C-alpha positions in Angstrom: 2.4 23.6 173.9 0.7 25.2 176.7 2.7 28.5 176.8 2.2 29.0 173.1 -1.6 28.7 173.6 -1.6 31.0 176.5 0.6 33.5 174.5 -2.0 33.2 171.7 -4.8 33.9 173.8 -3.2 37.0 175.3 -2.4 38.2 171.8 -6.0 37.5 170.6 -7.4 39.2 173.6 -5.2 42.3 173.0 -6.0 42.5 169.3 -9.8 42.0 170.0 -9.6 44.6 173.0 -7.7 47.2 170.8 -10.3 46.9 167.9 -13.2 47.2 170.3 -11.6 50.3 171.9 -10.8 52.0 168.5 -14.4 51.3 167.6 -15.9 52.9 170.8 -13.5 55.8 170.2 -14.0 56.5 166.8 -17.6 55.8 165.9 -20.2 58.3 166.8 -23.5 57.3 168.5 -26.9 58.1 167.0 -27.2 61.3 168.8 -23.8 62.8 167.7 -24.5 61.8 164.2 -28.0 63.6 164.3 -26.3 66.7 165.8 -23.7 66.6 162.8 -26.6 66.5 160.1 -27.7 69.5 158.2 -31.0 70.9 159.6 -32.9 70.0 156.4 -31.5 66.4 156.7 -32.2 66.3 160.4 -35.8 67.2 159.9 -36.2 64.6 157.2 -34.4 62.0 159.5 -36.9 62.9 162.2 -39.8 62.4 160.0 -38.7 59.0 158.6 -38.0 57.9 162.2 -41.4 59.0 163.5 -43.1 57.1 160.5 -41.1 54.0 161.1 -42.0 54.0 164.9 -45.7 54.3 163.8 -45.3 51.4 161.3 -43.6 49.4 163.9 -46.4 50.3 166.4 -49.0 49.3 164.0 -47.3 46.0 163.2 -47.0 45.1 166.8 -50.7 45.8 167.5 -51.5 43.6 164.5 -49.3 40.7 165.7 -50.9 41.0 169.1 -54.3 40.6 167.6 -53.2 37.8 165.5 -51.6 36.1 168.5 -55.0 35.9 170.1 -56.7 34.3 166.9 -56.5 30.7 165.8 -55.4 31.6 162.3 -51.7 31.9 161.2 -50.3 35.3 160.8 -50.2 35.1 157.0 -53.9 34.4 156.8 -55.1 37.1 159.2 -55.3 39.8 156.3 -52.9 42.6 155.2 -50.1 43.7 157.5 -50.5 47.4 158.3 -47.3 48.8 156.5 -47.4 51.8 154.7 -44.5 51.3 152.1 -45.7 53.6 149.4 -43.3 56.4 150.4 -39.5 55.9 150.0 -37.5 55.9 153.2 -35.3 58.8 151.7 -37.2 61.7 149.9 -35.1 63.3 147.3 -35.9 66.9 146.3 -36.4 67.8 142.8 -33.9 70.3 141.4 
């Protein structure tokens, strides 16, 4: 009984380790993906990322201000998100 459990653990560790190693070897990181993008898409990616960072910063400042008040977050007024623009802008052909 103990030997089969140990063997199963060794096999499971080997399978999981192999899967993790393959993932690390084959999946590019964010910077590698950015370098592979077409220059137009890279520019669009940078714009979207900058806008998302600004939205995140505005949200964090809003949440800090709400944390200091006695009101719940949902009663503090509007959350400063600018969602009127889509994340991916498609060009008209």
